[in-house]
TORRORO-460408 format. One line per field, with one value per atom (N, C-alpha, C, O, CB): x, y, z; atom name; residue number from 1; residue in three letters. Coordinates in Angstrom, 2 decimals. Glycine has a CB too. Layout:
east = [X_...] $
north = [Y_...] $
up = [Z_...] $
atom = [CA_...] $
seq = [NUM_...] $
type = [ala_...] $
//
This chain:
east = [24.01_23.81_23.47_24.44_24.75_22.63_22.88_23.55_23.51_21.37_24.20_24.83_24.22_23.79_26.16_24.04_23.31_24.23_24.25_21.21_24.95_25.62_24.50_23.97_27.28_24.20_23.12_24.14_24.69_21.14_24.06_24.99_23.72_22.67_25.34_23.84_22.66_23.72_24.87_21.72_22.85_23.38_23.29_22.52_22.45_24.05_24.35_22.68_21.91_24.81_21.81_21.23_19.83_19.16_20.74_19.84_17.99_18.37_19.29_17.47_16.85_16.07_17.54_18.63_13.68_17.34_17.27_15.95_15.73_18.27_15.14_14.17_13.74_12.68_13.19_14.62_14.06_15.26_15.02_14.96_16.71_17.58_16.76_16.20_18.94_16.46_15.92_15.02_15.71_15.04_13.96_12.64_13.57_12.98_11.30_14.78_15.43_15.32_14.62_16.91_16.60_16.81_16.07_16.30_16.92_15.26_14.12_13.10_12.05_12.53_12.90_12.44_13.24_12.90_12.43_13.97_15.69_15.11_14.63_18.24_15.45_15.35_13.97_13.92_14.13_13.20_12.08_11.89_11.40_11.13_12.34_12.68_13.10_12.51_13.54_14.72_15.52_15.21_15.45_16.34_13.94_12.98_12.09_11.96_12.07_11.79_10.24_11.31_11.17_8.97_12.11_12.24_13.24_13.14_13.41_14.09_15.03_15.19_15.81_15.22_14.14_13.64_14.12_13.60_12.99_15.55_16.12_15.15_14.15_17.53_15.87_15.52_15.85_16.83_15.61_15.40_16.06_17.48_18.68_14.76_16.94_18.32_19.95_20.83_18.01_19.86_20.99_20.98_21.74_20.30_20.25_20.80_21.11_20.07_20.42_22.19_23.11_22.80_21.57_23.78_23.22_22.71_22.97_22.63_21.90_23.84_24.54_24.95_25.58_25.67_24.45_23.97_25.36_25.72_22.28_25.77_27.73_26.65_26.16_29.86_26.25_26.10_27.60_28.76_25.26_26.90_28.14_28.27_27.54_28.21_28.74_28.54_28.36_28.64_30.01_27.75_26.58_28.11_28.32_25.15_28.92_30.18_30.89_31.70_31.33_31.01_31.35_30.50_31.33_31.12_29.58_28.76_28.37_27.38_27.51_29.42_28.14_27.94_28.15_27.99_26.98_26.18_26.13_25.83_25.19_26.37_26.55_27.30_27.09_25.59_28.59_30.58_29.70_30.13_31.45_28.82_28.80_28.61_28.86_26.85_28.28_28.35_27.54_27.36_28.87_26.05_24.85_25.08_24.14_24.71_25.82_25.88_25.83_25.34_27.62_25.99_26.38_24.82_24.20_27.55_24.13_23.05_21.74_20.71_23.68_21.99_21.22_20.38_19.17_20.36_20.77_20.08_20.87_21.08_19.29] $
north = [-2.29_-3.00_-4.33_-4.66_-2.91_-5.32_-6.19_-7.38_-7.11_-6.60_-8.81_-9.90_-11.02_-11.14_-10.03_-12.24_-12.80_-13.90_-13.94_-12.65_-14.72_-15.92_-16.97_-16.94_-16.12_-18.15_-19.43_-20.93_-21.08_-19.13_-21.70_-23.28_-23.91_-23.27_-24.01_-25.44_-26.31_-26.83_-26.57_-26.29_-27.88_-29.57_-29.15_-28.20_-31.14_-29.71_-30.59_-30.06_-30.35_-32.85_-29.07_-30.74_-29.95_-30.32_-31.78_-28.35_-27.68_-27.32_-27.32_-25.58_-27.03_-26.56_-25.48_-25.66_-24.92_-24.60_-23.22_-22.53_-21.58_-22.64_-23.23_-22.03_-22.03_-21.45_-21.93_-22.94_-23.38_-21.95_-21.04_-25.98_-21.92_-20.68_-19.90_-19.26_-20.21_-19.75_-17.71_-18.08_-17.99_-16.54_-18.43_-18.34_-18.36_-17.60_-19.96_-18.95_-18.81_-17.20_-16.51_-19.49_-16.73_-15.91_-14.18_-13.05_-16.49_-14.86_-13.34_-13.86_-13.28_-13.52_-14.31_-14.74_-14.08_-13.49_-16.12_-14.41_-14.43_-12.37_-11.42_-15.59_-12.58_-10.19_-9.55_-8.94_-9.89_-10.01_-9.49_-9.51_-8.53_-10.04_-10.80_-10.80_-9.76_-9.34_-11.58_-9.09_-7.82_-7.14_-6.37_-7.36_-6.63_-5.73_-5.14_-4.06_-6.50_-5.93_-5.98_-5.67_-4.66_-8.18_-6.57_-7.11_-5.44_-4.97_-9.11_-4.92_-3.57_-2.11_-1.16_-3.61_-2.50_-2.09_-1.04_-0.02_-1.96_-1.79_-1.40_-1.57_-2.21_-2.44_-0.87_-1.82_-2.58_-3.05_-1.60_-3.15_-4.38_-4.26_-4.54_-5.67_-3.93_-3.20_-3.64_-4.44_-0.75_-2.75_-2.64_-4.70_-5.10_-1.09_-5.40_-6.26_-7.74_-8.27_-6.13_-8.60_-9.11_-10.49_-10.44_-8.72_-12.08_-13.01_-14.09_-14.58_-12.76_-14.46_-15.71_-17.17_-17.47_-15.28_-18.16_-19.71_-20.11_-19.96_-20.55_-20.45_-21.93_-22.98_-22.97_-21.53_-24.44_-25.32_-25.99_-25.60_-26.20_-27.14_-28.12_-29.42_-30.24_-28.34_-29.67_-31.68_-32.02_-31.52_-32.81_-33.14_-34.03_-34.59_-34.75_-35.50_-34.80_-35.75_-34.91_-35.49_-36.71_-33.34_-32.21_-32.52_-32.81_-30.55_-32.67_-31.85_-33.19_-33.87_-30.97_-33.59_-34.28_-33.83_-32.68_-35.48_-35.62_-35.35_-36.13_-37.26_-35.14_-35.91_-36.95_-38.29_-39.45_-37.14_-37.47_-38.26_-39.43_-40.59_-39.67_-39.14_-39.85_-38.04_-36.95_-41.38_-38.15_-37.23_-37.20_-38.17_-37.31_-36.45_-36.58_-37.64_-38.15_-34.87_-37.72_-38.88_-40.15_-40.82_-38.88_-41.01_-41.69_-41.78_-42.49_-41.14_-41.28_-40.36_-40.48_-39.82_-39.09_-41.21_-40.37_-39.17_-39.23_-41.17_-38.45_-36.70_-36.44_-35.31_-35.49] $
up = [1.11_0.21_0.62_1.30_-0.53_0.61_1.61_0.44_-0.76_2.65_0.96_0.30_0.63_1.78_0.56_-0.45_0.79_-0.45_-1.68_1.41_0.69_0.22_0.78_1.89_0.84_-0.56_-0.22_-0.90_-1.99_-1.36_0.12_0.48_-0.33_-0.34_2.64_-1.15_-1.78_-1.55_-1.21_-3.16_-1.92_-2.93_-3.99_-4.17_-2.98_-5.11_-6.57_-6.90_-5.99_-6.46_-8.50_-8.48_-9.43_-10.40_-6.32_-8.28_-8.12_-9.93_-10.75_-6.51_-9.77_-11.82_-12.24_-11.70_-11.85_-13.10_-12.90_-13.20_-13.94_-13.66_-12.45_-12.72_-11.79_-11.59_-13.68_-10.45_-8.24_-8.13_-7.34_-6.89_-9.15_-8.54_-8.75_-7.86_-9.06_-10.30_-10.13_-9.27_-8.25_-11.68_-8.90_-7.95_-6.43_-5.67_-8.20_-5.74_-4.62_-4.52_-3.79_-4.65_-5.89_-6.19_-5.95_-5.51_-7.07_-6.46_-6.72_-4.93_-5.21_-9.09_-3.93_-3.20_-1.58_-0.55_-3.69_-1.96_-0.92_-1.29_-0.67_-2.19_-2.24_-3.04_-1.89_-0.82_-6.01_-2.69_-2.14_-0.73_-0.17_-2.66_0.05_1.55_2.30_3.30_1.80_1.58_2.13_2.15_3.08_1.89_0.56_0.16_1.51_2.09_-0.93_1.58_2.40_4.07_4.75_2.21_4.33_5.79_6.50_7.63_5.81_5.37_4.97_4.86_5.34_4.14_3.78_3.20_2.19_1.74_3.83_1.94_0.70_-1.26_-1.58_0.89_-1.91_-3.37_-3.68_-3.09_-4.38_-4.61_-4.56_-5.82_-5.77_-4.91_-6.46_-7.44_-6.36_-6.68_-7.54_-5.02_-3.95_-3.38_-2.50_-2.29_-3.94_-3.55_-3.92_-4.30_-2.82_-3.94_-3.94_-4.05_-4.11_-3.05_-4.14_-4.11_-4.77_-5.85_-4.19_-3.68_-4.48_-4.11_-3.09_-4.83_-5.21_-4.77_-5.40_-6.56_-5.54_-4.77_-4.69_-4.14_-3.01_-2.82_-5.80_-5.03_-4.33_-4.30_-5.80_-3.82_-3.43_-3.88_-3.33_-2.09_-4.43_-4.60_-3.35_-2.26_-5.20_-3.79_-2.90_-2.22_-1.02_-3.93_-3.15_-2.15_-1.54_-0.82_-2.92_-1.48_-0.17_0.81_1.67_-0.46_1.28_1.96_2.95_2.66_0.99_4.40_4.91_5.73_6.14_5.18_6.54_7.47_8.31_7.94_7.18_9.70_10.38_10.17_10.54_10.56_9.18_9.29_7.86_7.84_11.88_7.03_5.54_4.39_4.91_5.42_3.29_2.07_1.93_1.20_1.02_2.16_0.90_-0.58_-1.18_0.23_-0.77_-2.40_-1.70_-2.61_-3.64_-0.70_0.17_0.55_-0.24_1.09_1.46_1.55_0.56_0.62_1.36_-0.09_-1.30_-1.21_-1.44_-1.91_-1.00_-1.65_-1.77_-2.21_-1.06] $
atom = [N_CA_C_O_CB_N_CA_C_O_CB_N_CA_C_O_CB_N_CA_C_O_CB_N_CA_C_O_CB_N_CA_C_O_CB_N_CA_C_O_CB_N_CA_C_O_CB_N_CA_C_O_CB_N_CA_C_O_CB_N_CA_C_O_CB_N_CA_C_O_CB_N_CA_C_O_CB_N_CA_C_O_CB_N_CA_C_O_CB_N_CA_C_O_CB_N_CA_C_O_CB_N_CA_C_O_CB_N_CA_C_O_CB_N_CA_C_O_CB_N_CA_C_O_CB_N_CA_C_O_CB_N_CA_C_O_CB_N_CA_C_O_CB_N_CA_C_O_CB_N_CA_C_O_CB_N_CA_C_O_CB_N_CA_C_O_CB_N_CA_C_O_CB_N_CA_C_O_CB_N_CA_C_O_CB_N_CA_C_O_CB_N_CA_C_O_CB_N_CA_C_O_CB_N_CA_C_O_CB_N_CA_C_O_CB_N_CA_C_O_CB_N_CA_C_O_CB_N_CA_C_O_CB_N_CA_C_O_CB_N_CA_C_O_CB_N_CA_C_O_CB_N_CA_C_O_CB_N_CA_C_O_CB_N_CA_C_O_CB_N_CA_C_O_CB_N_CA_C_O_CB_N_CA_C_O_CB_N_CA_C_O_CB_N_CA_C_O_CB_N_CA_C_O_CB_N_CA_C_O_CB_N_CA_C_O_CB_N_CA_C_O_CB_N_CA_C_O_CB_N_CA_C_O_CB_N_CA_C_O_CB_N_CA_C_O_CB_N_CA_C_O_CB_N_CA_C_O_CB_N_CA_C_O_CB_N_CA_C_O_CB_N_CA_C_O_CB] $
seq = [1_1_1_1_1_2_2_2_2_2_3_3_3_3_3_4_4_4_4_4_5_5_5_5_5_6_6_6_6_6_7_7_7_7_7_8_8_8_8_8_9_9_9_9_9_10_10_10_10_10_11_11_11_11_11_12_12_12_12_12_13_13_13_13_13_14_14_14_14_14_15_15_15_15_15_16_16_16_16_16_17_17_17_17_17_18_18_18_18_18_19_19_19_19_19_20_20_20_20_20_21_21_21_21_21_22_22_22_22_22_23_23_23_23_23_24_24_24_24_24_25_25_25_25_25_26_26_26_26_26_27_27_27_27_27_28_28_28_28_28_29_29_29_29_29_30_30_30_30_30_31_31_31_31_31_32_32_32_32_32_33_33_33_33_33_34_34_34_34_34_35_35_35_35_35_36_36_36_36_36_37_37_37_37_37_38_38_38_38_38_39_39_39_39_39_40_40_40_40_40_41_41_41_41_41_42_42_42_42_42_43_43_43_43_43_44_44_44_44_44_45_45_45_45_45_46_46_46_46_46_47_47_47_47_47_48_48_48_48_48_49_49_49_49_49_50_50_50_50_50_51_51_51_51_51_52_52_52_52_52_53_53_53_53_53_54_54_54_54_54_55_55_55_55_55_56_56_56_56_56_57_57_57_57_57_58_58_58_58_58_59_59_59_59_59_60_60_60_60_60_61_61_61_61_61_62_62_62_62_62_63_63_63_63_63] $
type = [met_met_met_met_met_pro_pro_pro_pro_pro_phe_phe_phe_phe_phe_val_val_val_val_val_gln_gln_gln_gln_gln_ile_ile_ile_ile_ile_his_his_his_his_his_met_met_met_met_met_leu_leu_leu_leu_leu_glu_glu_glu_glu_glu_gly_gly_gly_gly_gly_arg_arg_arg_arg_arg_thr_thr_thr_thr_thr_pro_pro_pro_pro_pro_glu_glu_glu_glu_glu_gln_gln_gln_gln_gln_lys_lys_lys_lys_lys_lys_lys_lys_lys_lys_ala_ala_ala_ala_ala_val_val_val_val_val_ile_ile_ile_ile_ile_glu_glu_glu_glu_glu_lys_lys_lys_lys_lys_val_val_val_val_val_thr_thr_thr_thr_thr_gln_gln_gln_gln_gln_ala_ala_ala_ala_ala_leu_leu_leu_leu_leu_val_val_val_val_val_gln_gln_gln_gln_gln_ala_ala_ala_ala_ala_val_val_val_val_val_gly_gly_gly_gly_gly_val_val_val_val_val_pro_pro_pro_pro_pro_ala_ala_ala_ala_ala_ser_ser_ser_ser_ser_ala_ala_ala_ala_ala_val_val_val_val_val_arg_arg_arg_arg_arg_val_val_val_val_val_leu_leu_leu_leu_leu_ile_ile_ile_ile_ile_gln_gln_gln_gln_gln_glu_glu_glu_glu_glu_val_val_val_val_val_pro_pro_pro_pro_pro_lys_lys_lys_lys_lys_glu_glu_glu_glu_glu_his_his_his_his_his_trp_trp_trp_trp_trp_gly_gly_gly_gly_gly_ile_ile_ile_ile_ile_gly_gly_gly_gly_gly_gly_gly_gly_gly_gly_val_val_val_val_val_ser_ser_ser_ser_ser_ala_ala_ala_ala_ala_arg_arg_arg_arg_arg_glu_glu_glu_glu_glu_leu_leu_leu_leu_leu_gly_gly_gly_gly_gly_arg_arg_arg_arg_arg] $
//
């Protein structure tokens, strides 16, 4: 059973997260040959002030 963890900055819509889950699942079905029902996808949203880029938070960078 493939288990995928995706870390991304907060702020995506429910529709965008649904699309990510669907597309990642389909990629694993095609690449590994497992049934879609065996794929698990976990999206963890990270607050922008907890994500650093070059020593600065993503919030400070306006991301």
